[in-house]
mmCIF file of the C-alpha atoms, coordinates in Angstrom:
data_MODEL
# 
_entry.id   MODEL 
# 
loop_
_atom_site.group_PDB 
_atom_site.id 
_atom_site.type_symbol 
_atom_site.label_atom_id 
_atom_site.label_alt_id 
_atom_site.label_comp_id 
_atom_site.label_asym_id 
_atom_site.label_entity_id 
_atom_site.label_seq_id 
_atom_site.pdbx_PDB_ins_code 
_atom_site.Cartn_x 
_atom_site.Cartn_y 
_atom_site.Cartn_z 
_atom_site.occupancy 
_atom_site.B_iso_or_equiv 
_atom_site.pdbx_formal_charge 
_atom_site.auth_seq_id 
_atom_site.auth_comp_id 
_atom_site.auth_asym_id 
_atom_site.auth_atom_id 
_atom_site.pdbx_PDB_model_num 
ATOM 1   C CA . MET A 1 1   ? 7.982   -13.882 17.288  1.00 0.00 ? 1   MET A CA 1 
ATOM 2   C CA . THR A 1 2   ? 8.916   -14.856 20.408  1.00 0.00 ? 2   THR A CA 1 
ATOM 3   C CA . LYS A 1 3   ? 10.118  -12.631 23.016  1.00 0.00 ? 3   LYS A CA 1 
ATOM 4   C CA . LYS A 1 4   ? 13.787  -14.569 22.693  1.00 0.00 ? 4   LYS A CA 1 
ATOM 5   C CA . SER A 1 5   ? 14.343  -13.656 19.736  1.00 0.00 ? 5   SER A CA 1 
ATOM 6   C CA . ASN A 1 6   ? 14.810  -9.874  20.116  1.00 0.00 ? 6   ASN A CA 1 
ATOM 7   C CA . PHE A 1 7   ? 12.571  -8.969  16.950  1.00 0.00 ? 7   PHE A CA 1 
ATOM 8   C CA . ASN A 1 8   ? 8.972   -7.126  16.312  1.00 0.00 ? 8   ASN A CA 1 
ATOM 9   C CA . ILE A 1 9   ? 8.069   -6.600  13.897  1.00 0.00 ? 9   ILE A CA 1 
ATOM 10  C CA . VAL A 1 10  ? 5.350   -3.760  14.726  1.00 0.00 ? 10  VAL A CA 1 
ATOM 11  C CA . ASP A 1 11  ? 8.611   -1.740  16.090  1.00 0.00 ? 11  ASP A CA 1 
ATOM 12  C CA . VAL A 1 12  ? 10.325  -2.208  12.526  1.00 0.00 ? 12  VAL A CA 1 
ATOM 13  C CA . VAL A 1 13  ? 6.901   -0.951  11.133  1.00 0.00 ? 13  VAL A CA 1 
ATOM 14  C CA . ASN A 1 14  ? 6.287   1.743   13.125  1.00 0.00 ? 14  ASN A CA 1 
ATOM 15  C CA . SER A 1 15  ? 9.906   2.920   12.314  1.00 0.00 ? 15  SER A CA 1 
ATOM 16  C CA . ASN A 1 16  ? 10.397  1.555   8.750   1.00 0.00 ? 16  ASN A CA 1 
ATOM 17  C CA . GLY A 1 17  ? 6.757   0.203   6.830   1.00 0.00 ? 17  GLY A CA 1 
ATOM 18  C CA . CYS A 1 18  ? 4.813   2.666   4.642   1.00 0.00 ? 18  CYS A CA 1 
ATOM 19  C CA . PHE A 1 19  ? 1.125   1.780   4.018   1.00 0.00 ? 19  PHE A CA 1 
ATOM 20  C CA . ASP A 1 20  ? 1.105   3.129   0.569   1.00 0.00 ? 20  ASP A CA 1 
ATOM 21  C CA . LEU A 1 21  ? -2.215  4.401   -1.443  1.00 0.00 ? 21  LEU A CA 1 
ATOM 22  C CA . GLN A 1 22  ? -1.328  5.419   -5.087  1.00 0.00 ? 22  GLN A CA 1 
ATOM 23  C CA . PHE A 1 23  ? -3.588  6.325   -8.404  1.00 0.00 ? 23  PHE A CA 1 
ATOM 24  C CA . ARG A 1 24  ? -1.795  5.170   -11.403 1.00 0.00 ? 24  ARG A CA 1 
ATOM 25  C CA . LYS A 1 25  ? -1.877  5.371   -15.267 1.00 0.00 ? 25  LYS A CA 1 
ATOM 26  C CA . ASP A 1 26  ? -0.316  2.479   -16.619 1.00 0.00 ? 26  ASP A CA 1 
ATOM 27  C CA . THR A 1 27  ? 0.140   2.791   -20.697 1.00 0.00 ? 27  THR A CA 1 
ATOM 28  C CA . ARG A 1 28  ? 0.339   -0.271  -23.100 1.00 0.00 ? 28  ARG A CA 1 
ATOM 29  C CA . TYR A 1 29  ? 2.932   0.754   -25.404 1.00 0.00 ? 29  TYR A CA 1 
ATOM 30  C CA . GLU A 1 30  ? 3.443   -3.757  -26.545 1.00 0.00 ? 30  GLU A CA 1 
ATOM 31  C CA . ARG A 1 31  ? -0.926  -3.064  -27.708 1.00 0.00 ? 31  ARG A CA 1 
ATOM 32  C CA . THR A 1 32  ? -2.127  -1.052  -30.765 1.00 0.00 ? 32  THR A CA 1 
ATOM 33  C CA . ASN A 1 33  ? -2.927  2.557   -30.092 1.00 0.00 ? 33  ASN A CA 1 
ATOM 34  C CA . SER A 1 34  ? -0.825  2.230   -26.666 1.00 0.00 ? 34  SER A CA 1 
ATOM 35  C CA . PRO A 1 35  ? -4.192  2.709   -24.709 1.00 0.00 ? 35  PRO A CA 1 
ATOM 36  C CA . THR A 1 36  ? -4.637  3.873   -21.154 1.00 0.00 ? 36  THR A CA 1 
ATOM 37  C CA . TYR A 1 37  ? -5.393  2.520   -17.957 1.00 0.00 ? 37  TYR A CA 1 
ATOM 38  C CA . TYR A 1 38  ? -5.803  4.067   -14.126 1.00 0.00 ? 38  TYR A CA 1 
ATOM 39  C CA . ARG A 1 39  ? -5.935  2.595   -11.166 1.00 0.00 ? 39  ARG A CA 1 
ATOM 40  C CA . TRP A 1 40  ? -5.654  2.801   -7.708  1.00 0.00 ? 40  TRP A CA 1 
ATOM 41  C CA . LYS A 1 41  ? -3.007  0.710   -5.755  1.00 0.00 ? 41  LYS A CA 1 
ATOM 42  C CA . VAL A 1 42  ? -2.286  -0.871  -2.104  1.00 0.00 ? 42  VAL A CA 1 
ATOM 43  C CA . GLN A 1 43  ? 0.721   -2.064  -1.346  1.00 0.00 ? 43  GLN A CA 1 
ATOM 44  C CA . PHE A 1 44  ? 2.452   -2.648  2.228   1.00 0.00 ? 44  PHE A CA 1 
ATOM 45  C CA . VAL A 1 45  ? 6.519   -1.538  1.382   1.00 0.00 ? 45  VAL A CA 1 
ATOM 46  C CA . ILE A 1 46  ? 9.209   -1.617  4.344   1.00 0.00 ? 46  ILE A CA 1 
ATOM 47  C CA . THR A 1 47  ? 13.132  -0.791  4.028   1.00 0.00 ? 47  THR A CA 1 
ATOM 48  C CA . ALA A 1 48  ? 15.924  -1.344  5.676   1.00 0.00 ? 48  ALA A CA 1 
ATOM 49  C CA . PRO A 1 49  ? 19.804  -0.568  4.545   1.00 0.00 ? 49  PRO A CA 1 
ATOM 50  C CA . LYS A 1 50  ? 21.533  -3.630  2.130   1.00 0.00 ? 50  LYS A CA 1 
ATOM 51  C CA . GLU A 1 51  ? 22.688  -4.771  5.469   1.00 0.00 ? 51  GLU A CA 1 
ATOM 52  C CA . ASN A 1 52  ? 19.672  -5.186  7.144   1.00 0.00 ? 52  ASN A CA 1 
ATOM 53  C CA . MET A 1 53  ? 17.910  -7.322  4.873   1.00 0.00 ? 53  MET A CA 1 
ATOM 54  C CA . LYS A 1 54  ? 18.502  -10.534 7.215   1.00 0.00 ? 54  LYS A CA 1 
ATOM 55  C CA . VAL A 1 55  ? 15.753  -8.910  9.310   1.00 0.00 ? 55  VAL A CA 1 
ATOM 56  C CA . LEU A 1 56  ? 13.013  -8.472  6.148   1.00 0.00 ? 56  LEU A CA 1 
ATOM 57  C CA . GLU A 1 57  ? 13.815  -11.558 5.137   1.00 0.00 ? 57  GLU A CA 1 
ATOM 58  C CA . ARG A 1 58  ? 12.305  -12.793 8.701   1.00 0.00 ? 58  ARG A CA 1 
ATOM 59  C CA . ILE A 1 59  ? 9.265   -10.516 7.972   1.00 0.00 ? 59  ILE A CA 1 
ATOM 60  C CA . LYS A 1 60  ? 8.512   -12.496 4.363   1.00 0.00 ? 60  LYS A CA 1 
ATOM 61  C CA . LYS A 1 61  ? 8.878   -15.571 6.654   1.00 0.00 ? 61  LYS A CA 1 
ATOM 62  C CA . THR A 1 62  ? 6.779   -14.784 8.872   1.00 0.00 ? 62  THR A CA 1 
ATOM 63  C CA . PHE A 1 63  ? 3.556   -13.412 6.263   1.00 0.00 ? 63  PHE A CA 1 
ATOM 64  C CA . ASP A 1 64  ? 4.560   -16.198 3.935   1.00 0.00 ? 64  ASP A CA 1 
ATOM 65  C CA . CYS A 1 65  ? 3.863   -13.488 1.130   1.00 0.00 ? 65  CYS A CA 1 
ATOM 66  C CA . GLY A 1 66  ? 5.584   -10.589 -0.776  1.00 0.00 ? 66  GLY A CA 1 
ATOM 67  C CA . ALA A 1 67  ? 8.424   -9.699  -2.053  1.00 0.00 ? 67  ALA A CA 1 
ATOM 68  C CA . ILE A 1 68  ? 12.051  -8.661  -1.312  1.00 0.00 ? 68  ILE A CA 1 
ATOM 69  C CA . SER A 1 69  ? 14.441  -6.023  -3.604  1.00 0.00 ? 69  SER A CA 1 
ATOM 70  C CA . THR A 1 70  ? 17.663  -4.591  -3.336  1.00 0.00 ? 70  THR A CA 1 
ATOM 71  C CA . THR A 1 71  ? 18.934  -1.504  -5.245  1.00 0.00 ? 71  THR A CA 1 
ATOM 72  C CA . ASN A 1 72  ? 21.842  -0.190  -4.057  1.00 0.00 ? 72  ASN A CA 1 
ATOM 73  C CA . ASN A 1 73  ? 21.930  -0.355  -0.509  1.00 0.00 ? 73  ASN A CA 1 
ATOM 74  C CA . GLN A 1 74  ? 18.537  -0.199  0.388   1.00 0.00 ? 74  GLN A CA 1 
ATOM 75  C CA . SER A 1 75  ? 16.467  -3.086  0.620   1.00 0.00 ? 75  SER A CA 1 
ATOM 76  C CA . ARG A 1 76  ? 12.865  -3.429  0.122   1.00 0.00 ? 76  ARG A CA 1 
ATOM 77  C CA . PHE A 1 77  ? 10.001  -5.557  0.880   1.00 0.00 ? 77  PHE A CA 1 
ATOM 78  C CA . SER A 1 78  ? 6.547   -5.176  -0.485  1.00 0.00 ? 78  SER A CA 1 
ATOM 79  C CA . ILE A 1 79  ? 3.526   -6.420  -1.039  1.00 0.00 ? 79  ILE A CA 1 
ATOM 80  C CA . GLN A 1 80  ? 1.218   -5.335  -3.809  1.00 0.00 ? 80  GLN A CA 1 
ATOM 81  C CA . LYS A 1 81  ? -1.425  -8.020  -3.956  1.00 0.00 ? 81  LYS A CA 1 
ATOM 82  C CA . VAL A 1 82  ? -4.381  -6.840  -2.293  1.00 0.00 ? 82  VAL A CA 1 
ATOM 83  C CA . ASN A 1 83  ? -5.728  -10.392 -1.793  1.00 0.00 ? 83  ASN A CA 1 
ATOM 84  C CA . GLU A 1 84  ? -2.183  -11.080 0.790   1.00 0.00 ? 84  GLU A CA 1 
ATOM 85  C CA . ILE A 1 85  ? -2.551  -8.132  1.930   1.00 0.00 ? 85  ILE A CA 1 
ATOM 86  C CA . THR A 1 86  ? -6.524  -8.407  3.025   1.00 0.00 ? 86  THR A CA 1 
ATOM 87  C CA . ASP A 1 87  ? -5.478  -11.767 4.157   1.00 0.00 ? 87  ASP A CA 1 
ATOM 88  C CA . THR A 1 88  ? -2.035  -11.188 5.805   1.00 0.00 ? 88  THR A CA 1 
ATOM 89  C CA . ILE A 1 89  ? -1.342  -7.126  6.651   1.00 0.00 ? 89  ILE A CA 1 
ATOM 90  C CA . VAL A 1 90  ? -4.602  -6.139  7.587   1.00 0.00 ? 90  VAL A CA 1 
ATOM 91  C CA . PRO A 1 91  ? -5.804  -9.155  10.788  1.00 0.00 ? 91  PRO A CA 1 
ATOM 92  C CA . PHE A 1 92  ? -1.680  -8.872  11.096  1.00 0.00 ? 92  PHE A CA 1 
ATOM 93  C CA . PHE A 1 93  ? -1.685  -5.068  12.456  1.00 0.00 ? 93  PHE A CA 1 
ATOM 94  C CA . LYS A 1 94  ? -5.618  -4.992  13.884  1.00 0.00 ? 94  LYS A CA 1 
ATOM 95  C CA . LYS A 1 95  ? -4.332  -7.562  16.157  1.00 0.00 ? 95  LYS A CA 1 
ATOM 96  C CA . HIS A 1 96  ? -0.233  -6.068  16.626  1.00 0.00 ? 96  HIS A CA 1 
ATOM 97  C CA . ARG A 1 97  ? -1.350  -2.055  17.886  1.00 0.00 ? 97  ARG A CA 1 
ATOM 98  C CA . LEU A 1 98  ? 1.272   0.034   16.144  1.00 0.00 ? 98  LEU A CA 1 
ATOM 99  C CA . VAL A 1 99  ? 2.287   3.614   17.170  1.00 0.00 ? 99  VAL A CA 1 
ATOM 100 C CA . GLU A 1 100 ? -0.495  6.474   17.456  1.00 0.00 ? 100 GLU A CA 1 
ATOM 101 C CA . LYS A 1 101 ? -0.185  8.061   14.023  1.00 0.00 ? 101 LYS A CA 1 
ATOM 102 C CA . LYS A 1 102 ? 1.331   5.187   12.262  1.00 0.00 ? 102 LYS A CA 1 
ATOM 103 C CA . ASN A 1 103 ? -2.275  3.400   13.397  1.00 0.00 ? 103 ASN A CA 1 
ATOM 104 C CA . LYS A 1 104 ? -3.343  6.619   12.052  1.00 0.00 ? 104 LYS A CA 1 
ATOM 105 C CA . ASP A 1 105 ? -1.778  5.787   8.622   1.00 0.00 ? 105 ASP A CA 1 
ATOM 106 C CA . PHE A 1 106 ? -2.585  2.200   8.790   1.00 0.00 ? 106 PHE A CA 1 
ATOM 107 C CA . ASN A 1 107 ? -7.028  3.489   10.165  1.00 0.00 ? 107 ASN A CA 1 
ATOM 108 C CA . MET A 1 108 ? -6.764  4.885   7.479   1.00 0.00 ? 108 MET A CA 1 
ATOM 109 C CA . TRP A 1 109 ? -5.723  2.593   4.400   1.00 0.00 ? 109 TRP A CA 1 
ATOM 110 C CA . GLN A 1 110 ? -7.278  -0.283  5.507   1.00 0.00 ? 110 GLN A CA 1 
ATOM 111 C CA . ARG A 1 111 ? -10.359 1.643   4.671   1.00 0.00 ? 111 ARG A CA 1 
ATOM 112 C CA . ALA A 1 112 ? -8.770  1.847   0.957   1.00 0.00 ? 112 ALA A CA 1 
ATOM 113 C CA . VAL A 1 113 ? -7.955  -1.334  1.139   1.00 0.00 ? 113 VAL A CA 1 
ATOM 114 C CA . GLU A 1 114 ? -11.301 -2.422  1.413   1.00 0.00 ? 114 GLU A CA 1 
ATOM 115 C CA . ILE A 1 115 ? -12.371 -0.698  -1.653  1.00 0.00 ? 115 ILE A CA 1 
ATOM 116 C CA . ILE A 1 116 ? -9.954  -1.849  -3.921  1.00 0.00 ? 116 ILE A CA 1 
ATOM 117 C CA . TYR A 1 117 ? -10.751 -5.245  -2.508  1.00 0.00 ? 117 TYR A CA 1 
ATOM 118 C CA . ARG A 1 118 ? -14.277 -5.337  -3.013  1.00 0.00 ? 118 ARG A CA 1 
ATOM 119 C CA . ASN A 1 119 ? -13.660 -3.559  -6.869  1.00 0.00 ? 119 ASN A CA 1 
ATOM 120 C CA . LYS A 1 120 ? -10.932 -6.371  -7.588  1.00 0.00 ? 120 LYS A CA 1 
ATOM 121 C CA . GLY A 1 121 ? -12.029 -7.234  -11.117 1.00 0.00 ? 121 GLY A CA 1 
ATOM 122 C CA . LYS A 1 122 ? -13.975 -4.350  -12.446 1.00 0.00 ? 122 LYS A CA 1 
ATOM 123 C CA . ASP A 1 123 ? -13.597 -1.717  -14.391 1.00 0.00 ? 123 ASP A CA 1 
ATOM 124 C CA . ILE A 1 124 ? -12.510 1.786   -12.091 1.00 0.00 ? 124 ILE A CA 1 
ATOM 125 C CA . LYS A 1 125 ? -15.464 3.631   -14.225 1.00 0.00 ? 125 LYS A CA 1 
ATOM 126 C CA . LYS A 1 126 ? -17.900 1.195   -12.844 1.00 0.00 ? 126 LYS A CA 1 
ATOM 127 C CA . TRP A 1 127 ? -16.778 1.788   -9.472  1.00 0.00 ? 127 TRP A CA 1 
ATOM 128 C CA . LYS A 1 128 ? -19.397 2.992   -7.452  1.00 0.00 ? 128 LYS A CA 1 
ATOM 129 C CA . LYS A 1 129 ? -18.884 6.984   -7.448  1.00 0.00 ? 129 LYS A CA 1 
ATOM 130 C CA . ASN A 1 130 ? -18.843 7.455   -3.192  1.00 0.00 ? 130 ASN A CA 1 
ATOM 131 C CA . ASP A 1 131 ? -15.749 4.768   -3.276  1.00 0.00 ? 131 ASP A CA 1 
ATOM 132 C CA . LEU A 1 132 ? -13.791 6.701   -5.880  1.00 0.00 ? 132 LEU A CA 1 
ATOM 133 C CA . HIS A 1 133 ? -14.645 10.007  -3.220  1.00 0.00 ? 133 HIS A CA 1 
ATOM 134 C CA . SER A 1 134 ? -13.368 8.064   -0.649  1.00 0.00 ? 134 SER A CA 1 
ATOM 135 C CA . LEU A 1 135 ? -10.149 6.605   -1.934  1.00 0.00 ? 135 LEU A CA 1 
ATOM 136 C CA . ILE A 1 136 ? -9.341  10.280  -2.799  1.00 0.00 ? 136 ILE A CA 1 
ATOM 137 C CA . GLU A 1 137 ? -10.291 12.004  0.702   1.00 0.00 ? 137 GLU A CA 1 
ATOM 138 C CA . ILE A 1 138 ? -8.303  9.069   2.153   1.00 0.00 ? 138 ILE A CA 1 
ATOM 139 C CA . HIS A 1 139 ? -5.560  9.694   -0.315  1.00 0.00 ? 139 HIS A CA 1 
ATOM 140 C CA . LYS A 1 140 ? -4.812  13.348  0.917   1.00 0.00 ? 140 LYS A CA 1 
ATOM 141 C CA . SER A 1 141 ? -5.464  12.400  4.767   1.00 0.00 ? 141 SER A CA 1 
ATOM 142 C CA . THR A 1 142 ? -2.769  10.055  4.512   1.00 0.00 ? 142 THR A CA 1 
ATOM 143 C CA . ALA A 1 143 ? -0.638  12.687  3.491   1.00 0.00 ? 143 ALA A CA 1 
ATOM 144 C CA . LYS A 1 144 ? -0.333  14.421  7.049   1.00 0.00 ? 144 LYS A CA 1 
ATOM 145 C CA . TYR A 1 145 ? 1.649   11.317  8.124   1.00 0.00 ? 145 TYR A CA 1 
ATOM 146 C CA . LYS A 1 146 ? 4.269   10.323  5.159   1.00 0.00 ? 146 LYS A CA 1 
ATOM 147 C CA . HIS A 1 147 ? 7.026   11.291  6.087   1.00 0.00 ? 147 HIS A CA 1 
ATOM 148 C CA . ASN A 1 148 ? 8.149   12.521  2.321   1.00 0.00 ? 148 ASN A CA 1 
ATOM 149 C CA . PRO A 1 149 ? 4.267   12.877  1.064   1.00 0.00 ? 149 PRO A CA 1 
ATOM 150 C CA . ARG A 1 150 ? 5.149   12.646  -3.111  1.00 0.00 ? 150 ARG A CA 1 
ATOM 151 C CA . LYS A 1 151 ? 2.423   15.276  -5.385  1.00 0.00 ? 151 LYS A CA 1 
ATOM 152 C CA . GLN A 1 152 ? 0.660   12.274  -6.994  1.00 0.00 ? 152 GLN A CA 1 
ATOM 153 C CA . LYS A 1 153 ? 0.289   12.704  -10.340 1.00 0.00 ? 153 LYS A CA 1 
ATOM 154 C CA . TRP A 1 154 ? -3.247  11.263  -11.962 1.00 0.00 ? 154 TRP A CA 1 
ATOM 155 C CA . ILE A 1 155 ? -5.163  12.611  -8.925  1.00 0.00 ? 155 ILE A CA 1 
ATOM 156 C CA . GLN A 1 156 ? -6.647  15.180  -11.164 1.00 0.00 ? 156 GLN A CA 1 
ATOM 157 C CA . MET A 1 157 ? -7.498  11.820  -13.337 1.00 0.00 ? 157 MET A CA 1 
ATOM 158 C CA . ALA A 1 158 ? -8.825  9.892   -10.351 1.00 0.00 ? 158 ALA A CA 1 
ATOM 159 C CA . GLN A 1 159 ? -11.326 13.385  -9.318  1.00 0.00 ? 159 GLN A CA 1 
ATOM 160 C CA . SER A 1 160 ? -12.598 12.887  -13.019 1.00 0.00 ? 160 SER A CA 1 
ATOM 161 C CA . LEU A 1 161 ? -13.573 9.855   -12.931 1.00 0.00 ? 161 LEU A CA 1 
ATOM 162 C CA . THR A 1 162 ? -16.540 10.942  -10.265 1.00 0.00 ? 162 THR A CA 1 
ATOM 163 C CA . LYS A 1 163 ? -17.678 13.066  -12.503 1.00 0.00 ? 163 LYS A CA 1 
ATOM 164 C CA . LYS A 1 164 ? -18.123 10.842  -15.121 1.00 0.00 ? 164 LYS A CA 1 
ATOM 165 C CA . ILE A 1 165 ? -19.791 8.617   -12.978 1.00 0.00 ? 165 ILE A CA 1 
# 
């Protein structure tokens, strides 16, 4: 954006952005026997009070991808598709550097994005053991850069997958 607009995505992300890496459990209840799947997921998120939703709309327009949702008094911009993250978010933040702590978080998350992108479409049991180990280590390492790190519910399952491969 131009300097005239008094709007800087990097500043917004430094204060309200999140580079999220999760190991998820999904159960398909609509299928016979309700099979369970485990997967790694990355997402880029910016939150703002509902009254500041215009900022998120400008960011969405700038990136030309993602979605905005509002719950109660909070708005949330997120990009969850690994292709969009790889093609848009990673190059943007390689070019526009974040503050120290946020930049370290981004650099580790970016490594996770590369691993997940490389394994896109593959059954997690067919991933290289090294890739799974790397994601677990990245997940552990990024916790120190989070405001409210949540305990990962399924991380033991992720660790057990590396033993089976």
